[in-house]
N, C-alpha and C positions, 0 to 999 in steps of 0.2 A: 229412823226416818219414814214418817207416815208416807202414805200412798199419795195424799195430794201434795206434802211436801217433793214427794218424786216426782209427780208430774209436774209442775211447778219449776222444778230444776231443770228438765226433761224438755219442758218449752221455753226456758230460755235458753238453752245452749242450743237450740231449734233456731231461735231469734237471731243465734250469732252465727251460723254456716256461712254468712255472706261476707264475713270479716275480713278484712285486707290477707291475712295471712292464710287463709284456705281458700279465699273466694273462687281461683282460678279451677281449682279441683272440684269444689262442688257444683259448681257450673258447668263442668265437663260430667259431670256424674245428669244433671238435669239433661242436656242434652242426650245423655246414654238411656236415661230412662224414657227421652220422648220419642227413639227408636222404637221401641219395644211396645207398644200399649198394653194397657194392662198390669204392668210390669210394676214394682216399686225396685228402688235405687238409694241403698242407704248411703249415709254422707261421713264426709270425713270430719270428726271432732272439731269443735274449733282451739283447743290446745294444741294442735299442731301446727305446723307452717312451711310455707313452699319453702321460703329462702332457705330456714335452716336444714332442712329434712338433708340427713346422711343415708341412714338407713330406711330400707323399705320393707315392713311384716308385709307378705305375701299369704293370705288364708285360702285354704279350701271351704269357700264357704258354703258345705252341706247343711241341712239343715233349714230350722223355718228364719226369717231374718227378726234380728234385736230388737224388742219392743220401742226400744228409744227412738228409731231411726239413723243409728251412728253402725257404722261397720264396726264389730268388735272381734274377737279373739275366738269366739264362738258361745258357748253356753258360760254361765255364771263361774263354774267352777275351771274352765278355760282361762277366762277372764283374770280370773284370781293370780291362777299361775303368770300369765303374762306380765303383769302388775307387781310379781313379786319379783321374777327374772331380775324388769326393768329397775325395781328397787335398790336392787341387792348390787347393779352395778351400776346405781347413777346415772341411768340412762334418760336424760329429761324429754318430756315428750315433743318438744319444737325438734328434736333431734330423729325422730321414727315418725313415719308415716304408716297407718295400715292401708291395704288395698284387697279385692275379693279377686279371685281368680276369674268367678262369671260373676260382673257386677248385680246381675237381676236376679230378683226373688219375685215371684209368683204371691202377694198378698192374701196369709193365714194359708199358705202349704209351702211343707218345708221342700226345699233343694234334694234329689233325692241324688245318686250318684251322677256325674255328670260322665256326660256322652264324649268321644272326640271332640266330634262336633261342637260340642258347648268350649269346650276348653280352649279350643282355636280360636272359638268367637271371642273370647278374652284377649286374645294377643292384640288388636290393635288399639281396643282402652286401655292397655297395660302402657304401648308405646306412648301414644297421646299422654295417658299421665306420668310418664319418665319425663316429659318433656316440659312439663310443668315444675318440675322441683329437679333442678338443673344442679345440686350439687350432690345428689342420690348417685351413690357407686357401690353399694351393695344391696342386694335382694336375699332376704333369708324365709326360706319357702317352706312353709307349714303344710307339710301332708302331700297323699300322692299328684291331687290334681295340680296344685301349686307345684309341686317339682316338675310335672309334666309340661306345665304353661312355662317354665322358669327354662328347662330343656328348647320349646319352642323359642322362646326369645333368644337363646344365644345362636340359635342356629339362624337367623336373619342375618340378613346382608344390611342393615342400619347404622351410616356412620355413628352415631351418637352414642350406641352400645361400647364400640370400641373404642372411642375416644375417651369415653369417662375411664375403660378397666373394668366394666362392671363386672363381681365377682357375685355370684350364688353361693349360698349355703343351703344345703335342703336336711330339714326336720322335721319330725315328726307333727302332726295336726295337735294342738293343745285340748283334744277333747273328744269324745267317742271311742268306737274300738281302739284305736291308733293308740290311746293313750290307758287302754286298760292294761292292770295285772298289780303283783300285790305292789304295796307301799315301798321297797324299797326298790321295783323293776321300776318302780315311778319315779324315784330319786334320782334314778340313771337318767331316765328319759330329762328328766329336768337339766341334770348336770350337761348333758348335753348340748339343750340349748342354751344354758349360762353360756358354754364355749363357742357358741357360736357369733353370741351376742356380743362377748369379752372381743372377739377377734373382729368382728366387725368395726368396734367399737376403735379400734389400735387400728385399724386401716383407715377407718377417716379421720383420724387424729381425735378423738375422743376421749378425754380421759374417765377412767373408770373411779367409780367411789374407793378411796381408803381406804 
């Protein structure tokens, strides 16, 4: 794909970010961006769906925001790994939705390791997001920061969490040092994630690919 075609595709996706199936979430992200001047907040890709979402992929968004303007699993290798897991399981995009631990990025600057305060700052946005995806009952937390935010979430006394029977799975980040190691070790990491997503699908009534 040429650079021009890639840019045109990105612009086409951005133009669809307020379609009904993702508008509530992306409007929330606009509000979050407005609370912190000078930041950028990546959007949720319009292939997802607030009404159908059952599983949330919570990412520890260390590093620079993706140039696409959308939330991703990390770098290109991380995104490829995530797509591979979803493809093997037959997990369609409308049934899963990404979210970042700390929604904000400073344009052109990578997010470093998050402080406890930065992780805590992601709790209210996460709760607001959960309210917009009423059928979501599983969070798969990728990486240390996501695991910590998931722990904070489970300690809250918000009735919505308990009404849904929210289940969290803690797995590795899909990129960076967390995914370092031999090819055999990386296959083990992927197998762990595959198992977590497969179990999440079973819990939420989604059929795996045969």
